[in-house]
C-alpha positions as CSV (number, residue, x, y, z in Angstrom):
1,M,-27.2,57.5,56.7
2,N,-27.5,59.0,60.2
3,L,-29.5,57.6,63.1
4,L,-32.7,59.5,62.3
5,E,-32.6,58.4,58.6
6,F,-32.0,54.8,59.7
7,Q,-35.0,54.9,62.0
8,R,-37.2,56.3,59.2
9,K,-36.0,53.6,56.8
10,F,-36.7,50.8,59.2
11,S,-39.7,52.2,61.1
12,S,-42.1,49.3,60.4
13,E,-42.0,45.5,60.8
14,E,-42.8,45.2,57.1
15,A,-39.8,47.2,56.0
16,C,-37.5,45.3,58.3
17,L,-38.8,41.9,57.2
18,E,-38.4,42.8,53.5
19,Y,-34.7,43.8,54.2
20,L,-34.2,40.6,56.2
21,E,-35.5,38.5,53.4
22,Q,-33.4,40.3,50.8
23,S,-30.3,40.0,52.9
24,R,-30.8,36.3,53.7
25,W,-31.9,35.2,50.2
26,P,-30.3,37.6,47.7
27,K,-30.7,35.0,44.9
28,D,-32.8,31.8,45.5
29,R,-34.8,31.4,48.7
30,Y,-33.9,28.2,50.4
31,C,-35.3,26.1,53.3
32,P,-33.3,26.6,56.5
33,H,-34.1,23.1,57.5
34,C,-33.0,21.1,54.5
35,G,-31.5,23.6,52.1
36,S,-33.9,22.9,49.3
37,I,-34.7,25.9,47.0
38,K,-38.2,24.4,46.3
39,T,-40.1,26.7,48.5
40,Y,-43.5,28.5,48.5
41,K,-44.8,31.7,50.0
42,F,-48.1,31.8,51.9
43,A,-50.6,34.5,51.1
44,D,-49.7,36.5,54.2
45,G,-46.2,37.0,52.7
46,K,-44.4,36.2,55.9
47,L,-44.6,32.4,56.1
48,F,-43.0,29.9,53.7
49,K,-43.1,26.2,53.2
50,C,-40.5,23.8,51.8
51,G,-41.7,21.6,48.9
52,D,-39.3,18.8,49.9
53,C,-39.2,18.5,53.7
54,R,-42.7,20.1,54.0
55,K,-41.6,22.2,57.0
56,Q,-42.8,25.8,57.4
57,F,-40.4,28.7,58.2
58,T,-40.0,32.4,58.2
59,A,-37.0,34.6,57.3
60,K,-36.2,34.7,61.1
61,V,-35.6,30.9,61.5
62,G,-32.0,30.1,62.2
63,T,-31.0,33.7,63.0
64,I,-30.6,35.6,66.2
65,F,-34.2,36.7,65.7
66,S,-35.6,33.2,66.1
67,D,-38.4,32.8,68.6
68,S,-38.0,36.4,69.7
69,K,-41.1,38.4,70.5
70,I,-39.1,41.7,70.2
71,P,-40.2,43.6,67.0
72,L,-37.6,43.5,64.2
73,Y,-37.4,47.3,64.1
74,K,-36.1,47.2,67.7
75,W,-33.6,44.5,66.8
76,F,-32.4,46.5,63.8
77,L,-31.8,49.6,65.9
78,A,-29.9,47.5,68.5
79,I,-27.6,46.1,65.7
80,Y,-27.1,49.6,64.3
81,L,-26.1,51.1,67.6
82,A,-24.0,48.1,68.7
83,T,-21.9,48.2,65.5
84,S,-21.7,51.9,64.9
85,L,-20.8,53.4,68.3
86,K,-17.1,53.3,68.8
87,K,-17.2,52.4,72.5
88,G,-20.2,50.2,72.1
89,I,-23.4,50.6,74.0
90,S,-24.4,49.2,77.4
91,S,-27.5,47.2,78.1
92,M,-28.8,50.1,80.3
93,Q,-28.3,52.6,77.5
94,L,-29.9,50.3,75.0
95,S,-32.9,49.6,77.2
96,R,-33.6,53.4,77.3
97,Y,-33.4,53.6,73.5
98,L,-35.7,50.7,72.8
99,G,-38.1,51.0,75.7
100,V,-37.3,47.5,77.0
101,T,-36.0,46.2,80.3
102,Q,-32.3,46.1,81.0
103,K,-32.4,42.3,81.1
104,T,-34.0,42.2,77.6
105,A,-31.5,44.7,76.2
106,W,-28.6,42.6,77.6
107,F,-30.0,39.5,76.1
108,M,-30.3,41.2,72.7
109,L,-26.7,42.4,72.8
110,Q,-25.5,39.0,73.7
111,R,-27.2,37.5,70.7
112,I,-25.7,40.2,68.5
113,R,-22.2,39.5,69.9
114,F,-22.7,35.8,69.5
115,A,-23.4,36.2,65.8
116,L,-20.3,38.4,65.5
117,E,-18.2,35.8,67.4
118,K,-19.4,33.0,65.2
119,S,-18.9,34.8,61.9
120,G,-15.5,36.3,62.8
121,N,-12.6,37.0,60.5
122,N,-11.4,33.7,59.2
123,N,-8.6,35.0,56.9
124,L,-5.0,34.6,58.1
125,L,-3.2,37.8,58.8
126,Q,0.0,38.4,56.7
127,D,2.6,40.8,55.5
128,V,3.6,42.7,58.8
129,V,1.7,41.9,62.0
130,E,2.0,43.5,65.4
131,V,1.3,41.2,68.4
132,D,0.6,42.2,72.0
133,E,-1.5,41.4,75.1
134,T,-3.5,43.4,77.5
135,Y,-5.0,42.7,80.9
136,L,-8.4,43.3,82.4
137,G,-9.5,43.1,86.0
138,G,-7.4,42.3,89.1
139,K,-5.0,44.7,90.8
140,G,-3.2,47.3,88.8
141,I,0.5,46.4,88.8
142,N,3.4,46.8,86.4
143,R,3.4,45.0,83.1
144,A,6.1,42.4,84.0
145,K,4.4,41.4,87.2
146,E,1.0,41.4,85.4
147,R,2.3,38.8,82.9
148,R,3.5,36.6,85.7
149,S,0.4,37.0,87.8
150,T,-2.3,36.0,85.4
151,E,-2.2,32.3,86.2
152,Q,-2.5,33.0,89.9
153,D,-5.1,35.7,89.8
154,Y,-8.4,34.4,88.4
155,N,-9.8,37.9,88.3
156,K,-7.1,39.1,85.8
157,Q,-8.0,38.2,82.2
158,V,-5.6,38.1,79.3
159,V,-6.6,39.4,75.9
160,M,-4.3,38.9,73.0
161,G,-4.3,41.1,69.9
162,M,-2.9,40.6,66.4
163,V,-3.2,43.4,63.8
164,Q,-2.0,43.5,60.3
165,R,-0.6,46.9,59.4
166,G,-3.1,48.6,57.2
167,G,-5.4,45.7,57.5
168,K,-7.6,43.8,60.0
169,A,-7.2,42.7,63.6
170,K,-8.0,39.6,65.7
171,I,-8.7,39.9,69.4
172,K,-8.8,36.7,71.5
173,H,-9.5,36.0,75.1
174,V,-6.7,33.5,76.2
175,K,-6.2,31.4,79.3
176,S,-2.9,33.0,80.3
177,A,0.0,35.1,79.2
178,G,2.3,32.1,78.8
179,A,3.8,30.9,75.5
180,R,1.5,27.8,75.6
181,A,-1.5,30.0,75.3
182,L,-0.2,32.7,73.0
183,L,1.8,30.8,70.4
184,P,-1.0,28.5,69.2
185,E,-3.1,31.7,68.6
186,I,-0.4,33.0,66.4
187,Q,-0.2,29.8,64.4
188,Q,-3.9,29.7,64.0
189,N,-4.4,33.3,62.9
190,I,-1.2,34.5,61.2
191,A,0.1,33.1,57.9
192,P,3.6,31.3,58.0
193,N,6.6,33.5,57.1
194,T,4.7,36.7,58.2
195,Q,6.9,39.3,59.8
196,I,5.8,39.7,63.4
197,Y,6.7,42.7,65.6
198,S,6.2,42.6,69.4
199,D,7.9,43.9,72.6
200,E,10.6,41.9,74.2
201,Y,8.3,39.5,76.1
202,G,9.9,36.1,76.4
203,A,6.8,34.2,75.2
204,Y,7.5,35.4,71.7
205,K,11.2,34.4,71.5
206,T,10.6,31.1,69.8
207,L,8.7,32.7,66.9
208,P,11.6,32.3,64.4
209,R,11.7,28.6,65.1
210,L,8.0,28.4,64.2
211,G,8.7,30.1,60.9
212,Y,7.9,33.7,61.7
213,P,10.6,36.5,61.3
214,H,10.5,38.4,64.5
215,G,11.5,41.9,65.4
216,T,11.2,43.5,68.8
217,V,11.2,46.9,70.6
218,R,12.5,47.0,74.1
219,H,9.8,48.8,76.1
220,R,11.6,48.2,79.4
221,S,14.5,50.3,78.0
222,N,12.1,53.0,76.9
223,Q,12.5,52.0,73.3
224,F,9.2,52.3,71.5
225,R,10.4,52.3,67.9
226,N,13.3,50.7,66.2
227,G,13.1,51.8,62.6
228,D,9.9,50.1,61.2
229,I,9.6,47.9,64.3
230,H,7.0,49.1,66.7
231,T,3.7,48.0,68.3
232,Q,1.9,51.4,68.1
233,T,-1.0,50.1,66.0
234,I,-2.0,47.3,68.5
235,E,-1.4,49.7,71.4
236,G,-3.8,52.1,69.8
237,I,-6.3,49.3,69.6
238,W,-5.9,48.5,73.3
239,S,-6.5,52.2,74.2
240,H,-9.9,52.2,72.5
241,F,-10.7,48.6,73.6
242,K,-10.1,49.3,77.3
243,R,-12.0,52.6,77.2
244,G,-14.9,50.7,75.9
245,I,-14.7,47.9,78.4
246,N,-14.1,50.1,81.4
247,G,-16.1,53.1,80.4
248,T,-19.1,51.6,78.7
249,Y,-19.5,48.1,80.2
250,H,-17.6,48.6,83.5
251,H,-17.3,44.9,84.1
252,V,-17.3,41.9,81.8
253,S,-17.3,38.3,83.1
254,P,-14.7,35.9,81.8
255,K,-17.5,33.7,80.5
256,H,-18.6,36.4,78.0
257,L,-15.3,38.3,77.4
258,Q,-14.7,36.7,74.0
259,K,-18.1,38.1,72.8
260,Y,-17.0,41.6,73.7
261,C,-13.6,41.0,72.0
262,S,-15.4,39.9,68.8
263,E,-17.6,43.0,69.0
264,Y,-14.7,45.4,69.1
265,E,-12.8,43.4,66.5
266,Y,-15.7,43.8,64.1
267,R,-15.9,47.5,64.6
268,Y,-12.1,47.9,64.1
269,N,-12.2,45.7,60.9
270,T,-15.0,47.8,59.5
271,R,-13.6,51.2,60.5
272,N,-13.2,52.5,57.0
273,I,-16.9,52.1,56.0
274,S,-20.0,54.0,56.9
275,D,-22.4,53.1,59.7
276,I,-25.1,51.8,57.3
277,E,-22.5,49.8,55.4
278,R,-21.3,48.3,58.7
279,F,-24.9,47.4,59.5
280,S,-25.3,45.7,56.1
281,E,-22.0,43.9,56.5
282,W,-23.2,42.5,59.8
283,F,-26.2,41.0,58.0
284,A,-24.0,39.6,55.2
285,S,-21.5,38.0,57.5
286,S,-23.6,37.0,60.5
287,L,-27.2,36.4,59.4
288,C,-27.1,32.9,57.8
289,R,-24.4,31.2,59.9
290,L,-26.5,30.2,63.0
291,T,-28.1,26.8,63.5
292,Y,-30.9,26.3,65.9
293,K,-28.6,24.0,68.0
294,E,-25.9,26.7,68.2
295,L,-28.3,29.3,69.2
296,I,-29.8,27.2,71.9
297,N,-26.4,26.2,73.3
298,A,-25.5,29.9,73.3
299,E,-28.7,30.7,75.2
300,R,-27.7,28.2,77.9
301,S,-24.4,30.0,78.4
302,I,-25.9,33.4,78.7
């Protein structure tokens, strides 16, 4: 389904609301307040009431659409564009597509990213995993100095990547390029006994002691492949990631960087499916995981 077909399919509020209800409640409709399936639909077809807690609700309650005056068809188009465009879409570009202000478009994109960040990929990576970091902001210096300078240069942000060969990736904004920041991420996201490949960076030297077989390539000696040992997959991810950050968004504050990491991670992990499948997957993974409290806390951080 191309963009024109998508807009035809979701051209009305009614069509979007029907899709939202089907995505949220594929089987039994339940109350977002107490979880009861004893619910009733009002005559208008949009409002529901719980037979247990007696509270009223719509399909939008507890989602990123909660309390939003923006029509659903504009939300749907924003989600489609944010998840399908390889380099992402800026708030300025989205504002022109939707006919809203740049501030409103930015707010919408942040909510979409928040949902992606929260849903995430919770499965541990395994088999063969490549690990590397990249750096955003600050002065452009060589890689060795870059790794040493991150703790002194607040403007330089460290992003860690882990990718399972032939599988999924995890992209994390970390505090520094030191072992104390990187190794816990590996332990939290990669299954024990997984073969890890990286460059010769010293922060990874203790991986065998943590239960991870470890192979390296020596980039400083111009060695980029040692048999099956290489980091070309994660380096390819960084190439696309940085083109998106620098070319589309131009600048991302440290406060919100993880949201952008989660956005790119999602696009990479759904790279083998169609745009409409990716749109549907967003609803399946992100729609029902937000509580009102989480959403409000996220709004305060925006």
